[in-house]
C-alpha positions in Angstrom: 225.1 110.9 68.4 223.2 107.5 68.6 220.4 107.9 71.1 218.8 104.5 70.6 220.3 101.3 69.3 218.6 97.9 68.9 220.7 94.8 68.5 219.4 91.4 67.4 216.1 92.0 69.1 213.7 89.1 69.2 210.3 88.6 70.8 208.2 85.5 71.3 204.6 85.2 72.5 204.6 81.5 73.3 205.8 79.7 70.2 205.0 82.6 68.0 208.1 84.6 67.0 206.9 88.2 66.5 210.3 89.9 66.1 213.3 88.3 64.5 216.8 89.7 64.8 215.8 93.3 64.5 218.7 95.8 64.3 218.2 99.6 64.2 219.9 102.8 65.3 218.3 106.2 65.9 220.4 109.3 66.1 219.6 112.3 68.2 217.1 114.6 66.4 216.3 112.0 63.8 212.8 111.1 62.7 212.5 107.4 61.8 209.2 106.2 60.4 208.3 102.5 60.5 205.9 101.2 57.9 204.6 97.7 57.0 201.6 95.5 56.9 199.5 94.7 60.0 201.1 92.0 62.1 204.6 92.8 60.9 205.9 93.5 64.4 206.0 97.3 64.2 204.0 98.0 67.4 205.7 95.1 69.3 209.1 96.7 68.5 207.9 100.0 70.0 206.5 98.3 73.1 209.8 96.6 73.6 211.7 99.9 73.3 209.5 101.3 76.1 209.6 98.0 78.0 205.9 97.5 77.9 206.9 94.1 76.5 210.0 92.4 77.8 212.3 91.4 74.8 213.0 87.7 74.5 216.5 88.3 73.2 218.9 90.9 72.0 219.8 94.3 73.4 218.1 97.8 73.5 220.7 100.5 74.2 219.5 103.9 75.3 222.4 106.4 75.2 224.8 103.5 75.3 223.2 101.7 78.2 221.4 98.4 77.9 217.9 98.9 79.3 216.4 95.5 78.7 216.7 94.4 82.4 216.1 97.5 84.3 213.7 96.1 86.9 212.4 98.8 89.2 214.5 101.5 87.4 212.1 101.3 84.4 210.1 104.2 85.7 213.2 106.5 85.5 213.9 105.3 82.0 210.3 106.0 80.9 210.7 109.6 82.1 213.1 110.1 79.1 211.0 108.2 76.5 207.4 109.4 75.8 204.9 107.2 74.1 201.6 108.0 72.3 199.3 105.1 71.6 196.6 104.3 69.0 194.0 104.7 71.8 194.4 107.9 73.7 194.4 106.3 77.2 193.5 109.6 78.9 192.1 109.5 82.5 188.4 109.9 81.9 187.7 111.4 85.4 190.4 114.1 85.1 190.1 117.3 83.2 192.4 117.9 80.2 194.6 120.1 82.3 194.9 117.5 85.1 195.7 114.8 82.6 198.7 116.7 81.4 199.8 117.8 84.9 199.5 114.3 86.5 202.8 112.6 85.6 205.1 115.6 86.2 203.5 116.1 89.7 203.4 112.4 90.5 206.8 111.2 89.1 208.9 114.4 89.0 207.4 116.0 92.1 206.8 119.2 90.2 204.9 121.8 92.2 201.3 122.1 91.1 201.7 125.8 90.0 204.7 124.9 87.8 203.0 121.8 86.4 199.9 123.8 85.5 201.9 126.5 83.8 203.8 123.9 81.8 200.6 122.1 81.0 198.9 125.2 79.7 202.0 126.0 77.5 201.8 122.5 76.0 198.0 122.7 75.5 198.6 125.9 73.6 201.3 124.2 71.6 198.8 121.5 70.4 196.0 124.1 70.0 193.8 123.1 72.9 194.4 125.6 75.7 190.7 126.5 75.5 189.8 122.9 76.5 191.9 122.8 79.7 188.9 122.5 82.0 186.8 120.0 80.0 186.9 116.2 80.4 188.1 113.8 77.6 184.6 112.6 76.8 183.8 116.1 75.5 186.6 116.0 73.0 186.8 114.6 69.5 189.2 111.7 68.9 191.7 114.1 67.2 191.6 116.5 70.2 192.1 113.6 72.6 195.1 112.4 70.7 196.6 115.9 70.8 196.1 116.0 74.6 197.8 112.6 74.7 200.8 114.1 72.9 200.8 117.1 75.3 200.7 114.7 78.2 203.7 112.7 76.9 205.6 116.0 76.3 205.0 117.1 79.8 207.7 114.7 81.0 210.1 116.5 78.7 211.2 113.3 77.0 214.3 113.1 74.8 212.7 110.4 72.6 209.1 110.2 71.5 207.5 106.9 70.3 204.3 107.1 68.3 202.3 103.8 67.8 199.9 104.5 64.8 198.7 107.7 66.5 196.1 108.4 63.8 194.7 104.9 63.0 191.8 105.2 65.4 190.7 108.7 64.1 188.1 109.7 61.5 189.9 110.8 58.3 189.0 114.5 58.8 190.7 114.5 62.2 194.0 113.1 61.1 195.5 116.3 59.8 195.6 118.2 63.1 197.4 115.4 64.8 200.0 115.0 62.0 200.5 118.8 62.1 201.5 118.6 65.7 203.9 115.8 65.0 205.4 117.7 62.1 205.9 120.7 64.4 207.7 118.4 66.9 209.9 117.0 64.1 210.8 120.6 63.0 211.8 121.5 66.5 214.4 118.6 66.5 212.5 116.0 68.6 213.9 112.5 68.2 211.0 110.4 67.1 210.2 106.8 66.1 206.8 106.7 64.4 204.8 103.6 63.4 202.2 104.8 60.9 200.2 104.0 57.8 200.3 107.7 56.8 202.6 107.5 53.8 202.4 111.2 53.2 203.8 111.9 56.6 206.6 109.3 56.1 207.5 110.9 52.7 207.4 114.5 54.0 208.8 114.3 57.5 211.0 111.2 58.0 214.8 111.3 57.8 214.7 107.5 57.3 211.9 105.0 56.5 212.0 101.4 57.7 209.8 98.7 56.1 209.0 95.7 58.3 207.4 92.5 57.4 207.3 89.1 59.0 208.9 90.4 62.2 212.1 91.8 60.8 213.4 94.8 59.0 213.2 94.1 55.2 214.5 97.4 54.0 215.5 100.9 55.2 216.5 104.0 53.3 215.6 107.7 52.8 212.0 108.4 52.0 213.0 109.3 48.4 214.7 105.9 47.9 212.0 103.9 49.6 209.1 105.5 47.7 210.6 105.9 44.3 213.0 102.9 44.0 212.5 100.3 46.7 215.1 97.5 46.4 213.1 94.7 47.9 210.2 92.9 46.1 208.1 92.8 49.4 208.6 96.6 49.8 207.5 97.2 46.3 204.5 95.0 46.7 203.4 96.7 49.9 203.8 100.2 48.5 201.9 99.3 45.3 198.9 98.3 47.5 198.9 101.3 49.8 199.9 104.2 47.5 
């Protein structure tokens, strides 16, 4: 079953064309990893999927419905699509537990008791139940990012978007975040992941997409992309980063 389909997506910022005729489909339970150089349009594509940026043209279909002009209904759509950013964007004046509880209580009207039980289960899932009562400033970057993942999961999304979730972390903190993402993939979560972590792409992805210049240059299985890329630009990029 196709959960997400992008058709002829384009995005302009003024006269600058950032996305050009992007076409992609993501099936339920699939992990799609998007790689490519900085400025290639990867993050903009994710932000369009979540309607943080309004597409300039084309369609984005979620479970068969075009969501590009939802207007006020966008909040309902975002309940189904979780997003984790490069920067953790936690509420600094709320505890870890309150950060994870906030959206289910505010948007889904979940009773406080149920929200806290769910939040504690999610914090345990990401290995941080002992940090429930502390504030984000007391956590390492890797811990904050795992809280951000728990917060996104608290809305029980059907699709998770990750925008370079480890790029702001010190190298020794990356592994714990990737481990949580691998666990989610193993549980069947549908995921679109923009990352520079080639090991994650190779080990976890069902499909790898290489973007450059605002469009999809090549897509294939991890084995094919990393061992025998078809496009010269893909080969050149991988030669630099591997």
